[in-house]
N, C-alpha and C positions, 0 to 999 in steps of 0.2 A: 379511279382507284380509291378504295376505302381503307383508311388507316385507322389508328386507334380512335379514340372518340375525338378525333382528329380534326381534321377536316372531316370529322365524323361526329364530333361532339354535337354540332348543330344538326347534322344529318340524323342522328338517332332521335334527338328531341323532335325534329321536324316530322319524321316518319311516325313517331308515336302520336303526335298531335293529329296527323292526317288520319290515323286509324281509330283514335279514341272516340270519335263521334259516330261510329257505326251503331246501328240500332241495338237496343238491349234485348236480351234473350229471355223469353217467358219461361224461366225455370221456377218451379215451385218446390222449394226445399225448406222445411221448417227447421228451427233451431233444435227441435227434438230428434231430428234425423240422426242416424248413426254416423260415425266418422266415415265408414265405408260408403254410405249412401251419398254423403256430401262430396266425397272424392269422386265417386262415379258420375255425379251430376256435373262436376267441374270438367272432368275428362271427356265427357260425351257431348258437350254442348258448346263447342266453338262455332261462332257465327262468322262466316266469311263476308267479304264486302258485297258479294252478289246475293246474300241472304241464305245461302246453304248452311245448314247446321251439321257439323261433323264431329267425330271423335278426334282426339289427339293423334292416334296412329294414322287415321285417314287424312287428316290435315297435313301431316308430315309427308305422307305418300304423294298427295296432290301437289304440294309445294316443292318437294325435293329436299327437305331438311333431313340430313343423315341421322342426327342424334339430338336428343333433348333430355335434360335431367332437371327435376324440380323438387322443391321442398315447401311445404305449407306449414306455417307456424300459427298457432292460436293459443291465446292465454299463456304466452311465454313458454311454450313448448312445441316441439316438432309434432304436428298432428298426423301428417302423412307425407310420404315422399314417393316419387315414381321416376323411372327412367325408361326411355324407348330408343330404338334405333341402334346404330353401329358406330364404333369408334372411327372406322375408316370404311368408306364405300368399297374400296378395293380388298377389304378383308372380311372376316366373319365375326370378329370380336364384338360382343354386344356392349352397349352402354350399361353400366351398372351404377349403383349408388356410390361405389368407391371410385368411379371414373373421374379423373381430374380434367378440368377445362382451363384454358387461359382466360382470365377475367378482363383483360384489356384495361379500360379506364376505371373499372370498379376498384382497381388498385389504388386510385387516388384517395378516396375516403378512408380506405384501410391504412394507407400511409399517414393520413391526417390523424387517425386515432392513435397510431403508433407514436407519432411525434408528440402528441398531447400527453400520452402516457410517460414518455421520456422526460417531458418538461415537468410533469407532476412529481417525478422522482428526483428532480433537481439536476438532471444530467444535461439539460439544454434549456435555453430561454426562448420564448416565443415572440417577444416584443423588443428585442435588441437588434442592432444592425446585423444583418446576415453576412455582410462583407467580412466581419471579424471572424467568422467560422470557416471561411473558404481558404484553402491552401493550394489546390491543384489548378484553380481557375479564378480569375478576378472579374468582378462585375464591370462591364464596359461603361465608359464614361457617358453620362447622359445629363441633359439639362433638367430632367425630372428627378433623378436620384441625387442630384446636387442640392435639391431643395428638401427632399424627404428621404430618409433612410429606409431601405426595403428591409422588411422583417419576415420571419417564417410565417407569421399570421397573415401578412399580405399575400405571400406566395400560395399558401394553402387555401385561401379564399378566392383566388384568381383576381385579386384586386391590386396586384403589384404593377400592372401596366406592361407585363412581359408578353412577347410574341411566341411563336412556335406552338400552334394548336396541337399538332401530333407528329408522328414519325413513321418512317418506313419500317417494314418488317425485315428481319435478317434470319438466316437459316444456317444450320450446321454445315460446315464445308466452305463457307464463305467468310470473308473478313468482317468482323464486327467492330463498329466504331467505339471509341471511348466516350465518356460523358463530355469531356472537353471537346472532342470532335463534334458531338451533337450541338453543343452550345455555340461553338465557333462557326458552325455551318460548313464543315469540311465536305468535299465531294463524296467521301466515303459514307458520311452520315446521310446525305441527300436532303439536308435541311438548309434553310437560310440562317445566317447568323442571328442569334437572339438579340432583340432590340427592346427598348422601352418606348412606349407610345403614349403614356399618360402619367400623371402624377400618382405615385403610390397611394392607394386608398380612395382615389377619386372616381374610379370607374370599375367595370367588370369586363374581363375578356378571358375566355377559356384558354388556358395556357399549360400545355404539357411541359414546355420549357421551364416554366416556373417551378414545377414539381421536380424537374431534373436539378435545379439549383438547390431545392430542399434536400434531395438525396446527397448531393455533393457536400453540402454544408454539414449535415449530420454525420456522414461518414468521415469527413476530414477532421471534424472536431472531436469525435468520440473514438476514432481510430479503429472502427469496425465496419464491415459491410452492412448495408441495410438489410440484406437477407439474414445475417446473423442476429442483428438487433431485433428483427421481427420475430424470429424463432425464440429468442431469449425472453423478450418482454411482452409478446402478444400471442403468437400462435401456440407456443408451448404451454404457457399458463392457462390458456382457454381450452386446451385439449384438442386443438385443430391439427390432428396428426396427418391429414392429407392436404395441408395447405403449405405453400412454400413460395419464396421469391427466387429459388434456384432456377437456372435456365437449362434448356436442353444441352446435353454434353457435360454438365457439371455434376459432381458427386452429390447425391441426394435428390436428383431429379426423378420424379415418379415414373413408373413403367406403365401403369394403367391410365393411359392418356388419350383424350379425343383429339383427332387430327382436324385441322382446318380444311374446309372445302369451299370451292367457288360455286357460282350459280349453275354450273354444269355438273355438279357433284364430283368434281375432280380435286385431288389433293392440291393444296396451295403450297408453293415453294418446293424446295428440294426434299423436305421431310414432312411437311404439314404441321410442323411444330415451331411457331415463331419464337425467335430469340429476342428478348427485349432488354437491352442494357439499361434502359430507363426503368428500373425496377419500380420506382415510386409512381411513375405515370401509368405503367401498363404491364408490369412484370409478375403479378401474382397469379398462381395456379391453385385451384381449389375445387371443391364439390359443393353443391347446395346444402347438404347436411352439415358439412364442416362450417360453411358460412353462417348457418343458422346459429352456431355457438357465438359468433361475433354479434349477430343481430340481436339475439336474446340478451346477451350481455349488455348491449347498448340500451335495450328497452327496459330491462330491470333497473339499470342505473338511472334512466330518465324517470322511472317510477320513484326513485329515491333510495333504492337498495344500496346499502353500504357493504364494503368488504369484498366486492368483486374485483376481477382484473381490471375492468373498466369502471371508474368511479363516476358518481353523478356529475362531478365537475367536468370530467373529460367528455362524458356523453352530451352535456349541455353545450360545451364549447364547440364541439364538432357538429352540432345540429342547430345552434342558435343562428338566426338569420343575420348575416353580415350586411347583405345588400339585396334589395328586391329588383335590381336593375336587369335581371334576367329571369324570364319565365316564372316570376312570382316569388323567387327567393333562393339564396345560396348561402351556405354556411362555410365554416372552416373545414371543408371536405365534402360533406353530404349536400345533395340538392334538396331544396325544400319547395319545389314547384308543384308537387302532386297534391291533389285534393279530391281524389276519387271517393265516391260515396259520401261526400261532404265531411270526410275525415282528413286529418292532417298527417302527412307521411314524410319520412325522410327516405332517400333512395339515391340510386345512381345507376347509370347504364355504362356498358363498355362494348367496344367493337374493334377488334383487330381484323385484318383481312380474313374472312371466312370463319370467324369464331367470336363469341361474346356472350354477354349476359345482362341481367337486370335484377335489381333488388328493390323491393318496396317494403317498408316497415312503418307501422303506425307509431306516432309519437306517444300515444296512450293506448292501453289495453292489450299490448303484446301480440298483435297480429302481423303476419308478414308473408310475403311470397318471394321466392328466389328461383330464378330460371337461368339456365345456361344451355347453349346449343352450338353445334359445330357446322354452321352454314353462314352464308353471307347475309348482310343486313336486309336486302330486298326480300329474302325468304324468311329469315329469322324474326324480324321485327313485327310483321303482320301477325304471325302465329303467336308470338309473345303477347301481343295486344289482345288477341282473341281469347287466349287462355287466361290472361289476367282478368278480363271481364267475366268469363264463365266462373272462375274461381271466386271472385268477389261476390257474385250473385249467389252462388251455391252456399257460401258461408255467411251470407247476409251481413257483409262488412259495409254497412252504410248507416246513415242517420239522416233525419229530415234537415232541411235547410233551417238556419236560425233566422227567423223572420219576426217582425213585430206582430203583436196580437191584433192590431188594427192596421190593415194595409194602407200604405201611403200612396194615394193616387198621383198620377203624373199630370201636372198642369199642362193644358193643351198648348199654351203659348210657349212654355219651356220646351215641350216635346217638339213643336214645330221648329224651334230655334236650333235644337241639337240634331234634328233629323238630317240625314245626308250620308255621304260616302266618307270613309276613313281609310287611311293607309294601314295595311297590316305589316308585320315584321319581315315579310318575305318578298315584297315587291308587288303584292296584289292589293286588293281593296275589298271592303265589306260595307254593307249599308245598314244604317240605323233608321228606324221609322217608328212613328206613333201608331199603335194598333190597339183598338178597344181599351183605351185608357191607360195603356202601358207601352213600354218600348220593346222593340225586337231588333235583333241584329242578324241579318242574313249574310252567311259566309264568314261569320266571326270564328266559329269553332268547328266548322264542318258544313255539310250541305243542308242540314235541318236548321230552321230559324231558332235563335237563342233568345229566351226571355230574359230581359233585364228588369229585376224586381226592385222597386224603390223601397229601401228600408229607412232612409232619412231623406231630407231634402237634398237632392242632387247627390245621392249616394245609392248605388245600385248593386245588388247581389246577383250572382249567376250560379246556378247549380254546378257543383263539382269544379268550382273555379276559386283559386286561392286568394284572389284580390277582389276588393270592392272597386266599383267604377264610378268616376265622376267626370263631368264635362267641364273642363277648366281652360282658361287662357294661361299659357306659359308666359310668365313675366320676362323671360329671357329673349323671346322672339315675337311676342304679341300675337301668336297664333293659337287657335283653339285645338284642343286635343281631347280624346277620350283617355283620361288619365287613370292610372291604376294605383291603388294603395293596398299593399299586402296586409292581410289580417295579422294583427299583432305588432304592426309597425306603424310609423307615421311618415314614412318616406313616400313622397309623391313622385311617380314615374310618368312623365309625359310621353306616353307610348304610341298612340295612334293619332296621327295628324289628320285633322279635318280637311277634306279636299273640296275644291270647287267642282261643281257637277261636270264640267268638261274634262277635268283631269283624268287621264288614263294612266294607270300604273304599268311599269315595264312588263310584269308578268302577264297582264291582260293583253298587251300587244304581242308578246311572244306566243301566246296561245292561239292567236289568229293565224299563225303559221308563216308569217313573212319575216325572214331572217334579217334583212336590211332594216326594216322598221323596228324590230325588236332590239337589235344591236344599237340603233340610234336612240331608242328610249332609255336603255340602260346607260349609255354614254351621257345623255342629257341629265339623268338623275345624278350621275357621278360628278358632273360639272357643278350641280347645285350643292351636293354634299358628298364628297369623296368617300367618307366613312359610312354612308348609309348602309345598314345591314343587308338591305335587299341586293346590293351590288357586290357583296363580299364573295370570296371563293367558297366559303362554307355554304352560304345560302344557295348559290347557283348549283353547286354540287348536290346539295340536298334536294333541290327542286328537280334536277335531272333524274336522280335515283327514285324520287317519288313517282315521276311519270313512268319510268321504266318499270317500277314495281307494280303499277296499276295497269300495265299493258299498253300504255300510250307510247308506242315506239317512236313515231315521228316527232312527237312533242319532246321526248327525251333527247333525241338526236339534235333537235333545234336548240334546246337548252344548253347542251354541252358545246355546240358550235359557238353560241354566244359566249359561254364561259371561256373557251379557248381564245376567242377573238379579243376579249377584254383582258385576258391574262396570258399572252402569247409565250411567256417564259415559264409557265406552270406545267411541269411534267404530269401532275395529277389531272389537269384539264384534258390533256390529250389521251391519257390512260382511260379516263371516264368516257370520252368520246369514242375511243376505240371499242370499249365494251358495248356501248350503245349500238354501234354499227355491227358488231359481231352478233349481238342478240337479234338484230334485224336481218341478218343473213347477208350483209354487205361486206363480204370478205376482204376485197381489195382496199376498201376505205378503212376497214378495221386495221389491216396490216399497216397502212400508211400512218395512221394515228398512233398505234403502238410503237412504231419505229421512231416517230417524232418524240414520244414520251421518253423512250430509251436514250435518245440523243441528249435530251435535257437532264436526265437522271440515269446514268449508266448503271446504277446500283438497283434499278427497278426490276427485281427478279420476277415479279408478277408479269411484267410486260414480256420478258424473255420467254417465260413459259407459254404465254398466250400466242406469241409469234411462232414458236415451235409447233403449236397445235394448228394454227391457221395455215401454216405453210405445208402441212402434210397433204400428200396427194389424195 
């Protein structure tokens, strides 16, 4: 099951990384080309994994994506926008520029901008103990919070040490949990109780629960709903007339709305319109053209423009890198991992079940791409990635790598020393080797070899990669790593452990097709390091959906079997396993696993619907 950027946060990132390294498209479009010519080039040149080049409508038809809406921003203005498809497969209403989509976790950076605006107005403080703002709920006692007080700044940057990556979807006609239900882990909410797993400010862990605390704190202290505050202080002043935090069934909810669809193009839930009581984490509804007003406001403020709804101070605070411990960088709200075209971007993705979007905006120059679609991750994300590449190429959004005028050759002794296999973030491995006086990494960012270009002694640059790479020994454990340093920071992240040649990573064992051996490999790694990211629910769920999305049905089933065996109390594991069996035509096994998911989480309406479908004669 795919929740908000949930157990989906890493899924979205993982799938985007999986597709980002597909071959570039030989589009020839000069800057002198008209807007229409550049738009046509972007729309007509999506390159699939198998090499086929298609138009957006053809790619949507081939993949089964019901609807898509996009906006392209250049030089701080909307250059063009387009929409395709239908609001609901069961109906005939077309997606229009005015059609509103649920943004899922894109709500998080929007919430961060709102809270920063409120703080700038003196209505709330970002660096005081958040416990003093809470009235409906109290922070649970923790050894970590007894040492360091949690603040809104910690929560908005995912550095508070809080759990709850994401949440179930709810629909009109069913009971919707309160925020306290969500944080307490009530059966109605379908969540585990929120906990603290690290000292605030010491680590990064994606946490929807942290954003729920933000919502509660702001609402309790100011005595207004987050939806009202957003309308009053952000959406209204920016002229975002089709953007809201109101939910289905509430006054003010829009009528021109795209419904969520599953991988079989069927409506998700009772209405296709997810209700998200966690407004701060996943409750915003909007259109690309409306979101463009927010993105342009951010970009103009980053340029230094004064007098806008978003000030330069707010824009910087919500994009400045707080930590590079994740994918190259994260701020108080926006992700800073993207370095497409060797340009620096802020952005964020979002995925509720059957709907979601993606924003990319340059830190300089005022270029951006906004995409929303009403289909599941496995369909939506590959098409998003293909359209992103074709658009960036058509608009020539790139610059050369920043390299020294005199190349720095790699010393052969050093090259031999650092050559070998390294652990990646997902339980697999890649290989670094010395080739023709330089270093290459096979399997580091995709199937094609990646050149590591030495810009200084033991400091390497990679095209379209936000961090520089060094080969260092971690003083904490005495082991060698391929370490990362995010450009613009001095934070060293010991990311990729050097492996002895015989070492085999769990994903490599899993892909050999032996369930017992794969399960044993993951359990062995968990014994070594219980918190290894390769063994997390997020990573296993992401890997399974990656295999499913690429048509590797048996590998997907095996991955989800391992996931369920490692996490036997996870309703999400059995839901995902049920989906993989269903896609493979194994109806009885699909039913058995959806039933098990429903036993563990009786509020899993997605499982209810799939069981109804599977049991039909």
